Biopython code that builds the backbone (N, CA, C, O; Angstrom):
import numpy as np
from Bio.PDB.StructureBuilder import StructureBuilder

atoms = [
    (1, "MET", "N", (140.005, 123.010, 51.109)),
    (1, "MET", "CA", (139.347, 123.230, 52.405)),
    (1, "MET", "C", (138.945, 121.906, 52.969)),
    (1, "MET", "O", (138.435, 121.055, 52.240)),
    (2, "ARG", "N", (139.157, 121.698, 54.255)),
    (2, "ARG", "CA", (138.734, 120.402, 54.913)),
    (2, "ARG", "C", (137.601, 120.772, 55.882)),
    (2, "ARG", "O", (137.716, 121.705, 56.676)),
    (3, "ILE", "N", (136.556, 120.043, 55.791)),
    (3, "ILE", "CA", (135.446, 120.207, 56.713)),
    (3, "ILE", "C", (135.137, 118.877, 57.345)),
    (3, "ILE", "O", (134.925, 117.881, 56.654)),
    (4, "THR", "N", (135.112, 118.862, 58.667)),
    (4, "THR", "CA", (134.858, 117.645, 59.364)),
    (4, "THR", "C", (133.544, 117.798, 60.227)),
    (4, "THR", "O", (133.150, 118.893, 60.626)),
    (5, "LYS", "N", (132.908, 116.612, 60.476)),
    (5, "LYS", "CA", (131.689, 116.642, 61.303)),
    (5, "LYS", "C", (131.517, 115.306, 61.985)),
    (5, "LYS", "O", (131.980, 114.283, 61.482)),
    (6, "ASP", "N", (130.881, 115.309, 63.084)),
    (6, "ASP", "CA", (130.611, 114.066, 63.785)),
    (6, "ASP", "C", (129.190, 113.590, 63.327)),
    (6, "ASP", "O", (128.212, 114.331, 63.423)),
    (7, "GLU", "N", (129.127, 112.361, 62.842)),
    (7, "GLU", "CA", (127.888, 111.801, 62.418)),
    (7, "GLU", "C", (127.879, 110.321, 62.662)),
    (7, "GLU", "O", (128.895, 109.645, 62.499)),
    (8, "SER", "N", (126.700, 109.804, 63.062)),
    (8, "SER", "CA", (126.583, 108.338, 63.276)),
    (8, "SER", "C", (126.466, 107.670, 61.991)),
    (8, "SER", "O", (126.081, 108.319, 61.018)),
    (9, "LEU", "N", (126.768, 106.400, 61.884)),
    (9, "LEU", "CA", (126.592, 105.607, 60.660)),
    (9, "LEU", "C", (125.070, 105.422, 60.327)),
    (9, "LEU", "O", (124.681, 105.263, 59.169)),
    (10, "SER", "N", (124.291, 105.450, 61.338)),
    (10, "SER", "CA", (122.780, 105.274, 61.031)),
    (10, "SER", "C", (122.247, 106.536, 60.350)),
    (10, "SER", "O", (121.134, 106.490, 59.825)),
    (11, "ASN", "N", (122.961, 107.643, 60.327)),
    (11, "ASN", "CA", (122.523, 108.882, 59.560)),
    (11, "ASN", "C", (123.413, 109.191, 58.411)),
    (11, "ASN", "O", (123.185, 110.166, 57.695)),
    (12, "PHE", "N", (124.395, 108.413, 58.214)),
    (12, "PHE", "CA", (125.341, 108.552, 57.046)),
    (12, "PHE", "C", (124.634, 108.276, 55.710)),
    (12, "PHE", "O", (123.888, 107.304, 55.589)),
    (13, "GLU", "N", (124.874, 109.141, 54.702)),
    (13, "GLU", "CA", (124.252, 108.910, 53.448)),
    (13, "GLU", "C", (125.182, 108.157, 52.553)),
    (13, "GLU", "O", (126.039, 108.751, 51.899)),
    (14, "PHE", "N", (125.025, 106.819, 52.512)),
    (14, "PHE", "CA", (125.823, 105.938, 51.711)),
    (14, "PHE", "C", (125.444, 106.050, 50.220)),
    (14, "PHE", "O", (124.300, 106.392, 49.923)),
    (15, "TRP", "N", (126.381, 105.768, 49.252)),
    (15, "TRP", "CA", (126.064, 105.780, 47.856)),
    (15, "TRP", "C", (126.650, 104.541, 47.192)),
    (15, "TRP", "O", (127.441, 103.790, 47.763)),
    (16, "SER", "N", (126.213, 104.381, 45.962)),
    (16, "SER", "CA", (126.570, 103.260, 45.106)),
    (16, "SER", "C", (126.435, 101.962, 45.775)),
    (16, "SER", "O", (125.411, 101.742, 46.422)),
    (17, "GLY", "N", (127.419, 101.021, 45.683)),
    (17, "GLY", "CA", (127.302, 99.639, 46.237)),
    (17, "GLY", "C", (127.125, 99.622, 47.705)),
    (17, "GLY", "O", (126.525, 98.691, 48.241)),
    (18, "ALA", "N", (127.658, 100.684, 48.434)),
    (18, "ALA", "CA", (127.525, 100.681, 49.925)),
    (18, "ALA", "C", (126.062, 100.679, 50.331)),
    (18, "ALA", "O", (125.732, 100.049, 51.335)),
    (19, "LYS", "N", (125.176, 101.337, 49.622)),
    (19, "LYS", "CA", (123.777, 101.302, 49.933)),
    (19, "LYS", "C", (123.194, 99.929, 49.925)),
    (19, "LYS", "O", (122.312, 99.613, 50.724)),
    (20, "ASP", "N", (123.697, 99.070, 48.989)),
    (20, "ASP", "CA", (123.212, 97.676, 48.955)),
    (20, "ASP", "C", (123.616, 96.900, 50.207)),
    (20, "ASP", "O", (122.852, 96.080, 50.716)),
    (21, "THR", "N", (124.861, 97.178, 50.711)),
    (21, "THR", "CA", (125.351, 96.537, 51.920)),
    (21, "THR", "C", (124.508, 96.958, 53.085)),
    (21, "THR", "O", (123.944, 96.115, 53.783)),
    (22, "VAL", "N", (124.413, 98.207, 53.302)),
    (22, "VAL", "CA", (123.705, 98.744, 54.503)),
    (22, "VAL", "C", (122.297, 98.274, 54.652)),
    (22, "VAL", "O", (121.809, 98.135, 55.774)),
    (23, "LYS", "N", (121.619, 98.024, 53.551)),
    (23, "LYS", "CA", (120.164, 97.638, 53.698)),
    (23, "LYS", "C", (120.019, 96.360, 54.407)),
    (23, "LYS", "O", (118.903, 96.060, 54.832)),
    (24, "TYR", "N", (121.103, 95.505, 54.600)),
    (24, "TYR", "CA", (120.954, 94.275, 55.244)),
    (24, "TYR", "C", (121.400, 94.374, 56.685)),
    (24, "TYR", "O", (121.407, 93.347, 57.364)),
    (25, "LEU", "N", (121.793, 95.598, 57.237)),
    (25, "LEU", "CA", (122.228, 95.808, 58.545)),
    (25, "LEU", "C", (121.233, 96.384, 59.408)),
    (25, "LEU", "O", (120.422, 97.199, 58.967)),
    (26, "THR", "N", (121.242, 95.998, 60.660)),
    (26, "THR", "CA", (120.421, 96.623, 61.686)),
    (26, "THR", "C", (121.049, 97.899, 62.245)),
    (26, "THR", "O", (122.243, 98.126, 62.053)),
    (27, "ASN", "N", (120.285, 98.719, 62.918)),
    (27, "ASN", "CA", (120.916, 99.867, 63.567)),
    (27, "ASN", "C", (121.912, 99.425, 64.652)),
    (27, "ASN", "O", (122.970, 100.035, 64.802)),
    (28, "ASP", "N", (121.585, 98.394, 65.391)),
    (28, "ASP", "CA", (122.527, 97.851, 66.336)),
    (28, "ASP", "C", (123.835, 97.390, 65.695)),
    (28, "ASP", "O", (124.909, 97.617, 66.253)),
    (29, "GLU", "N", (123.760, 96.776, 64.586)),
    (29, "GLU", "CA", (124.956, 96.397, 63.821)),
    (29, "GLU", "C", (125.774, 97.565, 63.419)),
    (29, "GLU", "O", (126.997, 97.547, 63.561)),
    (30, "LEU", "N", (125.114, 98.624, 62.899)),
    (30, "LEU", "CA", (125.722, 99.770, 62.507)),
    (30, "LEU", "C", (126.447, 100.510, 63.647)),
    (30, "LEU", "O", (127.491, 101.131, 63.448)),
    (31, "GLU", "N", (125.842, 100.417, 64.867)),
    (31, "GLU", "CA", (126.492, 100.958, 66.061)),
    (31, "GLU", "C", (127.701, 100.189, 66.396)),
    (31, "GLU", "O", (128.704, 100.775, 66.802)),
    (32, "THR", "N", (127.665, 98.843, 66.241)),
    (32, "THR", "CA", (128.865, 98.002, 66.533)),
    (32, "THR", "C", (129.956, 98.350, 65.544)),
    (32, "THR", "O", (131.101, 98.538, 65.954)),
    (33, "ILE", "N", (129.657, 98.444, 64.279)),
    (33, "ILE", "CA", (130.697, 98.826, 63.242)),
    (33, "ILE", "C", (131.238, 100.176, 63.491)),
    (33, "ILE", "O", (132.436, 100.396, 63.312)),
    (34, "GLU", "N", (130.369, 101.156, 63.921)),
    (34, "GLU", "CA", (130.899, 102.406, 64.183)),
    (34, "GLU", "C", (131.814, 102.469, 65.363)),
    (34, "GLU", "O", (132.745, 103.275, 65.340)),
    (35, "SER", "N", (131.625, 101.677, 66.402)),
    (35, "SER", "CA", (132.488, 101.560, 67.501)),
    (35, "SER", "C", (133.852, 100.972, 67.096)),
    (35, "SER", "O", (134.906, 101.423, 67.544)),
    (36, "ILE", "N", (133.785, 99.946, 66.228)),
    (36, "ILE", "CA", (135.028, 99.351, 65.746)),
    (36, "ILE", "C", (135.786, 100.290, 64.884)),
    (36, "ILE", "O", (137.011, 100.346, 64.987)),
    (37, "LEU", "N", (135.117, 101.055, 64.013)),
    (37, "LEU", "CA", (135.847, 102.046, 63.172)),
    (37, "LEU", "C", (136.426, 103.153, 64.000)),
    (37, "LEU", "O", (137.537, 103.611, 63.733)),
    (38, "GLU", "N", (135.694, 103.600, 65.008)),
    (38, "GLU", "CA", (136.255, 104.666, 65.904)),
    (38, "GLU", "C", (137.582, 104.126, 66.612)),
    (38, "GLU", "O", (138.546, 104.873, 66.780)),
    (39, "ASP", "N", (137.583, 102.817, 67.011)),
    (39, "ASP", "CA", (138.810, 102.280, 67.651)),
    (39, "ASP", "C", (139.898, 102.161, 66.620)),
    (39, "ASP", "O", (141.057, 102.435, 66.932)),
    (40, "LEU", "N", (139.587, 101.770, 65.423)),
    (40, "LEU", "CA", (140.615, 101.574, 64.396)),
    (40, "LEU", "C", (141.153, 102.929, 63.762)),
    (40, "LEU", "O", (142.284, 103.061, 63.295)),
    (41, "HIS", "N", (140.228, 103.863, 63.811)),
    (41, "HIS", "CA", (140.580, 105.246, 63.258)),
    (41, "HIS", "C", (140.223, 106.358, 64.152)),
    (41, "HIS", "O", (139.285, 107.112, 63.896)),
    (42, "PRO", "N", (141.029, 106.476, 65.293)),
    (42, "PRO", "CA", (140.593, 107.512, 66.242)),
    (42, "PRO", "C", (140.705, 108.918, 65.713)),
    (42, "PRO", "O", (140.126, 109.846, 66.276)),
    (43, "GLU", "N", (141.493, 109.097, 64.565)),
    (43, "GLU", "CA", (141.602, 110.424, 63.989)),
    (43, "GLU", "C", (140.426, 110.775, 63.049)),
    (43, "GLU", "O", (140.336, 111.882, 62.519)),
    (44, "GLY", "N", (139.532, 109.782, 62.869)),
    (44, "GLY", "CA", (138.380, 109.869, 61.953)),
    (44, "GLY", "C", (138.691, 109.356, 60.601)),
    (44, "GLY", "O", (139.808, 108.921, 60.321)),
    (45, "MET", "N", (137.670, 109.405, 59.729)),
    (45, "MET", "CA", (137.705, 108.840, 58.382)),
    (45, "MET", "C", (136.957, 109.808, 57.487)),
    (45, "MET", "O", (136.034, 110.503, 57.911)),
    (46, "SER", "N", (137.412, 109.831, 56.167)),
    (46, "SER", "CA", (136.652, 110.555, 55.220)),
    (46, "SER", "C", (135.327, 109.862, 54.838)),
    (46, "SER", "O", (135.125, 108.675, 55.094)),
    (47, "GLU", "N", (134.484, 110.611, 54.250)),
    (47, "GLU", "CA", (133.152, 109.984, 53.807)),
    (47, "GLU", "C", (133.478, 108.968, 52.747)),
    (47, "GLU", "O", (132.823, 107.926, 52.716)),
    (48, "GLY", "N", (134.431, 109.188, 51.881)),
    (48, "GLY", "CA", (134.796, 108.181, 50.907)),
    (48, "GLY", "C", (135.360, 106.857, 51.455)),
    (48, "GLY", "O", (135.088, 105.762, 50.964)),
    (49, "GLU", "N", (136.190, 107.055, 52.540)),
    (49, "GLU", "CA", (136.806, 105.834, 53.173)),
    (49, "GLU", "C", (135.646, 105.040, 53.867)),
    (49, "GLU", "O", (135.672, 103.811, 53.807)),
    (50, "ILE", "N", (134.658, 105.667, 54.505)),
    (50, "ILE", "CA", (133.591, 105.052, 55.177)),
    (50, "ILE", "C", (132.802, 104.275, 54.064)),
    (50, "ILE", "O", (132.545, 103.078, 54.189)),
    (51, "ASN", "N", (132.456, 104.963, 53.042)),
    (51, "ASN", "CA", (131.593, 104.398, 52.038)),
    (51, "ASN", "C", (132.319, 103.223, 51.353)),
    (51, "ASN", "O", (131.676, 102.222, 51.038)),
    (52, "ASP", "N", (133.584, 103.313, 51.123)),
    (52, "ASP", "CA", (134.339, 102.221, 50.547)),
    (52, "ASP", "C", (134.378, 100.971, 51.354)),
    (52, "ASP", "O", (134.340, 99.875, 50.795)),
    (53, "ILE", "N", (134.451, 101.094, 52.663)),
    (53, "ILE", "CA", (134.429, 99.913, 53.502)),
    (53, "ILE", "C", (133.100, 99.202, 53.331)),
    (53, "ILE", "O", (133.092, 97.979, 53.190)),
    (54, "PHE", "N", (132.007, 99.885, 53.335)),
    (54, "PHE", "CA", (130.689, 99.268, 53.123)),
    (54, "PHE", "C", (130.479, 98.757, 51.672)),
    (54, "PHE", "O", (129.700, 97.833, 51.437)),
    (55, "TRP", "N", (131.132, 99.329, 50.792)),
    (55, "TRP", "CA", (131.077, 98.925, 49.361)),
    (55, "TRP", "C", (131.836, 97.742, 49.007)),
    (55, "TRP", "O", (131.359, 96.820, 48.345)),
    (56, "PHE", "N", (133.133, 97.780, 49.496)),
    (56, "PHE", "CA", (134.058, 96.762, 49.085)),
    (56, "PHE", "C", (134.521, 95.731, 50.076)),
    (56, "PHE", "O", (135.124, 94.727, 49.696)),
    (57, "GLU", "N", (134.254, 95.955, 51.305)),
    (57, "GLU", "CA", (134.739, 95.069, 52.427)),
    (57, "GLU", "C", (133.610, 94.415, 53.183)),
    (57, "GLU", "O", (133.609, 94.420, 54.414)),
    (58, "GLU", "N", (132.638, 93.848, 52.472)),
    (58, "GLU", "CA", (131.533, 93.209, 53.105)),
    (58, "GLU", "C", (131.877, 92.042, 54.035)),
    (58, "GLU", "O", (131.284, 91.891, 55.103)),
    (59, "ASP", "N", (132.852, 91.216, 53.610)),
    (59, "ASP", "CA", (133.242, 90.146, 54.449)),
    (59, "ASP", "C", (133.945, 90.613, 55.719)),
    (59, "ASP", "O", (133.829, 89.962, 56.757)),
    (60, "ILE", "N", (134.686, 91.751, 55.658)),
    (60, "ILE", "CA", (135.326, 92.230, 56.896)),
    (60, "ILE", "C", (134.245, 92.699, 57.849)),
    (60, "ILE", "O", (134.341, 92.486, 59.058)),
    (61, "ILE", "N", (133.174, 93.363, 57.290)),
    (61, "ILE", "CA", (132.031, 93.725, 58.095)),
    (61, "ILE", "C", (131.340, 92.551, 58.722)),
    (61, "ILE", "O", (130.966, 92.597, 59.894)),
    (62, "ALA", "N", (131.167, 91.501, 57.959)),
    (62, "ALA", "CA", (130.542, 90.234, 58.465)),
    (62, "ALA", "C", (131.438, 89.710, 59.564)),
    (62, "ALA", "O", (130.904, 89.279, 60.586)),
    (63, "ASP", "N", (132.764, 89.708, 59.443)),
    (63, "ASP", "CA", (133.585, 89.223, 60.482)),
    (63, "ASP", "C", (133.475, 89.946, 61.719)),
    (63, "ASP", "O", (133.413, 89.364, 62.802)),
    (64, "TRP", "N", (133.445, 91.283, 61.584)),
    (64, "TRP", "CA", (133.258, 92.208, 62.817)),
    (64, "TRP", "C", (131.979, 91.813, 63.555)),
    (64, "TRP", "O", (131.919, 91.863, 64.784)),
    (65, "LEU", "N", (130.977, 91.427, 62.805)),
    (65, "LEU", "CA", (129.700, 91.184, 63.426)),
    (65, "LEU", "C", (129.504, 89.722, 63.847)),
    (65, "LEU", "O", (128.456, 89.353, 64.378)),
    (66, "GLY", "N", (130.534, 88.896, 63.601)),
    (66, "GLY", "CA", (130.499, 87.503, 64.056)),
    (66, "GLY", "C", (130.061, 86.459, 63.055)),
    (66, "GLY", "O", (129.843, 85.292, 63.378)),
    (67, "TYR", "N", (129.935, 86.950, 61.766)),
    (67, "TYR", "CA", (129.574, 85.986, 60.709)),
    (67, "TYR", "C", (130.771, 85.514, 59.888)),
    (67, "TYR", "O", (131.843, 86.121, 59.891)),
    (68, "ASN", "N", (130.545, 84.416, 59.192)),
    (68, "ASN", "CA", (131.702, 83.867, 58.345)),
    (68, "ASN", "C", (131.817, 84.701, 57.049)),
    (68, "ASN", "O", (132.932, 84.847, 56.547)),
    (69, "ASN", "N", (130.793, 85.221, 56.516)),
    (69, "ASN", "CA", (130.851, 85.993, 55.293)),
    (69, "ASN", "C", (129.538, 86.817, 55.194)),
    (69, "ASN", "O", (128.640, 86.661, 56.020)),
    (70, "PHE", "N", (129.451, 87.656, 54.213)),
    (70, "PHE", "CA", (128.349, 88.546, 54.219)),
    (70, "PHE", "C", (127.035, 87.899, 53.703)),
    (70, "PHE", "O", (125.921, 88.359, 53.954)),
    (71, "GLU", "N", (127.276, 86.761, 52.940)),
    (71, "GLU", "CA", (126.103, 86.038, 52.459)),
    (71, "GLU", "C", (125.298, 85.572, 53.632)),
    (71, "GLU", "O", (124.072, 85.540, 53.528)),
    (72, "GLU", "N", (125.907, 85.197, 54.771)),
    (72, "GLU", "CA", (125.184, 84.772, 55.955)),
    (72, "GLU", "C", (124.310, 85.875, 56.481)),
    (72, "GLU", "O", (123.229, 85.549, 56.971)),
    (73, "ILE", "N", (124.638, 87.086, 56.440)),
    (73, "ILE", "CA", (123.840, 88.198, 56.839)),
    (73, "ILE", "C", (122.702, 88.402, 55.844)),
    (73, "ILE", "O", (121.581, 88.706, 56.251)),
    (74, "MET", "N", (122.968, 88.242, 54.545)),
    (74, "MET", "CA", (122.005, 88.537, 53.542)),
    (74, "MET", "C", (120.875, 87.438, 53.550)),
    (74, "MET", "O", (119.736, 87.688, 53.158)),
    (75, "ASN", "N", (121.266, 86.206, 54.024)),
    (75, "ASN", "CA", (120.337, 85.124, 53.983)),
    (75, "ASN", "C", (119.653, 84.829, 55.398)),
    (75, "ASN", "O", (118.877, 83.883, 55.534)),
    (76, "ARG", "N", (119.968, 85.645, 56.380)),
    (76, "ARG", "CA", (119.343, 85.389, 57.728)),
    (76, "ARG", "C", (117.870, 85.671, 57.627)),
    (76, "ARG", "O", (117.422, 86.425, 56.763)),
    (77, "GLU", "N", (117.132, 85.068, 58.504)),
    (77, "GLU", "CA", (115.697, 85.323, 58.551)),
    (77, "GLU", "C", (115.311, 86.255, 59.677)),
    (77, "GLU", "O", (114.132, 86.565, 59.845)),
]
sb = StructureBuilder()
sb.init_structure("model")
sb.init_model(0)
sb.init_chain("A")
sb.init_seg("    ")
for serial, (resi, resn, name, xyz) in enumerate(atoms, 1):
    if name == "N":
        sb.init_residue(resn, " ", resi, " ")
    sb.init_atom(name, np.array(xyz, "f"), 0.0, 1.0, " ", f" {name:<3s}", serial, name[0])
structure = sb.get_structure()
């Protein structure tokens, strides 16, 4: 059975390593990432796909937000 739902990233329940990534991001940044993901995946994404991006693709997220790498996000003041 397939169940789909519309949900914003700010309300998404991340798990494992993705939780560590999200804690460094603002709501505005999550909205920016959400917009990019909607453009890249107009058909939608599974919860696992979304979580995996935040868990394993930190530097891609940093690039989308205009940073060179995720460490820059983690170390900003």
